[in-house]
C-alpha positions in Angstrom: 5.0 1.3 15.3 6.9 0.5 18.3 8.7 -2.6 19.3 7.2 -4.8 21.9 7.6 -8.1 23.3 5.2 -10.8 24.2 5.7 -10.0 27.9 9.1 -8.3 28.5 10.2 -4.7 28.4 8.9 -2.6 25.5 11.2 -0.7 23.2 10.6 1.8 20.4 10.6 0.4 16.9 12.7 2.2 14.5 10.5 2.0 11.4 7.7 4.5 11.1 6.4 6.2 8.0 7.8 9.5 6.7 5.5 11.2 4.3 6.9 12.1 0.9 6.0 13.0 -2.6 6.9 9.8 -4.4 10.2 9.0 -5.9 9.4 7.1 -9.1 9.8 3.8 -7.3 6.1 3.5 -6.6 5.8 3.8 -2.9 4.3 7.3 -2.5 6.4 7.8 0.6 10.0 8.6 1.3 12.0 5.4 0.7 15.4 6.3 2.1 18.1 3.7 2.1 18.0 2.2 5.6 20.0 5.0 7.1 18.0 6.4 10.0 18.7 9.9 8.8 16.9 9.2 5.5 13.4 8.1 6.3 11.7 4.7 6.1 10.4 2.3 3.5 7.2 0.9 5.0 5.7 0.1 1.5 8.8 -1.8 0.4 9.0 -3.6 3.8 5.4 -4.7 3.2 6.1 -6.1 -0.2 9.3 -7.9 0.9 7.5 -9.5 3.9 4.4 -10.4 2.0 6.4 -12.0 -0.8 8.6 -13.8 1.6 5.7 -15.3 3.6 3.9 -16.2 0.4 6.8 -18.2 -0.8 7.5 -19.7 2.7 4.5 -19.6 5.0 6.6 -21.0 7.8 9.4 -18.6 7.3 11.8 -19.0 10.3 12.1 -16.3 12.9 15.8 -15.9 11.9 14.8 -15.0 8.3 12.2 -12.5 9.6 14.9 -11.0 11.8 17.2 -10.6 8.8 14.4 -9.1 6.6 13.4 -6.6 9.3 17.0 -5.6 9.9 17.3 -4.7 6.3 14.4 -2.4 6.8 15.9 -0.5 9.7 15.0 -2.5 12.8 17.8 -2.4 15.4 19.4 -5.4 17.1 17.8 -4.6 20.5 14.3 -4.7 18.9 15.1 -8.0 17.2 16.6 -9.8 20.1 14.6 -12.8 21.2 13.2 -11.2 24.3 11.8 -8.3 22.2 10.8 -10.4 19.1 9.9 -13.8 20.3 8.7 -16.9 18.3 5.2 -15.9 19.2 5.8 -12.4 17.8 7.2 -14.1 14.7 4.1 -16.2 14.3 1.8 -13.2 14.6 3.9 -11.2 12.1 3.8 -14.1 9.6 0.0 -14.2 9.9 -0.2 -10.4 9.4 2.1 -10.6 6.4 0.0 -13.4 4.9 -3.1 -11.2 5.4 -1.5 -8.3 3.6 -0.3 -10.6 0.8 -4.0 -11.5 0.2 -4.9 -7.8 0.3 -2.3 -6.9 -2.3 -4.1 -9.0 -4.9 -7.1 -6.6 -4.6 -6.9 -4.3 -7.6 -10.3 -2.6 -7.4 -9.6 0.9 -6.0 -12.9 1.3 -4.1 -12.7 -2.1 -2.5 -9.1 -1.5 -1.6 -10.0 1.8 0.0 -12.7 0.3 2.2 -10.4 -2.5 3.2 -7.7 0.0 4.2 -10.2 1.9 6.2 -11.1 -1.3 8.0 -7.5 -2.1 8.7 -6.8 1.3 10.1 -9.9 1.2 12.3 -8.8 -2.2 13.7 -5.1 -1.6 14.1 -4.6 2.1 14.0 -4.9 5.0 16.5 -4.7 8.7 16.5 -1.7 9.7 14.3 1.3 11.1 16.2 4.8 12.2 15.3 7.6 10.3 17.0 11.4 10.7 17.1 13.5 8.0 18.8 16.7 6.0 18.6 18.4 8.6 16.4 15.7 8.5 13.7 14.1 11.7 12.3 10.5 12.7 13.1 8.1 10.3 11.6 4.4 9.4 11.7 3.1 6.6 13.8 -0.5 5.3 13.6 -0.3 2.2 15.7 -1.6 1.9 19.3 1.6 2.9 21.0 4.4 1.2 22.8 2.2 -1.8 23.7 1.2 -2.5 20.1 2.2 -6.0 19.0 4.4 -6.6 16.0 1.3 -7.7 13.9 -0.7 -4.6 14.7 2.3 -2.4 14.1 2.9 -4.0 10.7 -0.7 -3.9 9.7 -1.2 -0.3 10.8 2.0 1.0 9.1 1.4 -1.0 5.9 -2.2 0.3 5.7 -1.0 3.9 6.1 1.7 3.4 3.4 -0.8 2.0 1.0 -3.4 4.7 1.9 -0.8 7.3 1.1 -0.1 5.7 -2.3 -3.8 5.4 -3.2 -4.4 9.0 -2.2 -1.4 10.2 -4.2 -2.1 8.3 -7.4 -5.9 8.0 -7.1 -5.8 4.3 -7.9 -4.4 0.9 -6.8 -0.8 0.6 -7.9 -0.1 -2.9 -6.6 -1.0 -6.4 -7.6 0.2 -9.8 -8.5 2.5 -10.3 -11.5 0.6 -11.2 -14.6 3.4 -13.2 -16.1 2.8 -16.8 -16.6 4.2 -18.9 -13.8 5.0 -15.9 -11.6 2.9 -14.8 -8.6 5.2 -12.2 -7.2 3.5 -9.2 -5.6 4.6 -5.8 -6.8 4.2 -2.2 -5.9 4.5 0.4 -8.7 3.3 3.9 -9.5 4.1 6.8 -11.7 3.0 8.1 -15.1 1.8 5.9 -17.8 -0.3 2.8 -17.8 -0.9 0.7 -14.8 1.8 -1.8 -14.0 1.1 -5.5 -14.5 4.4 -7.2 -13.9 6.8 -7.5 -11.0 9.9 -6.8 -13.0 11.2 -5.9 -16.4 12.3 -9.5 -16.9 8.8 -10.8 -16.5 7.4 -8.0 -18.8 9.9 -8.8 -21.5 9.3 -12.5 -21.3 5.6 -12.0 -21.7 6.0 -9.6 -24.7 8.3 -12.2 -26.4 5.8 -15.0 -25.7 2.9 -12.9 -27.1 4.9 -12.0 -30.2 5.7 -15.6 -30.8 2.0 -16.5 -30.4 1.0 -13.9 -32.9 3.7 -14.9 -35.3 2.6 -18.6 -35.1 -1.1 -17.7 -35.5 -0.3 -15.6 -38.6 2.1 -18.1 -40.1 
């Protein structure tokens, strides 16, 4: 999970994966708050990028830069010579690929797909510490890894950790009528079906009205 360019000097990316024990937010990894001292949020970065590209397949490079910056990437890594239009194209394609993957709710199929992603984009795990960040795990192919491979490898690792921790898929597409937002959830209780409490409430109200109408 290192920065790279399409031809210029390579720099270290600032967003790896820090293993954790789950925080109730459903990532299965340390989420942190964007502060380099507090770990990373690769699962939330995945959801944000996948949803953004799903809504806007041609999401401009500037919007990608803003999103990546919110998830810890530094200005040097996001400068045009380090994150070019070609890099942006490749990252959009990778995010779209992961968006399709996040609709897979069968645990066995998801596990096999994650293995295939890690085999294609991953490498031997290694601990890295750079740019003022704490030690964190990298599974991409090193400093020469492209943005797409970095994103796919780090996302696959984050989801693999979640699947391992909870023993099931905890992600999916919102079941609310008219909403196709991807979500990531975990924790005790029944499996999550909605992207937000607002969607869940709206569906419960709609179901109640249908039952009342049918019984009336």
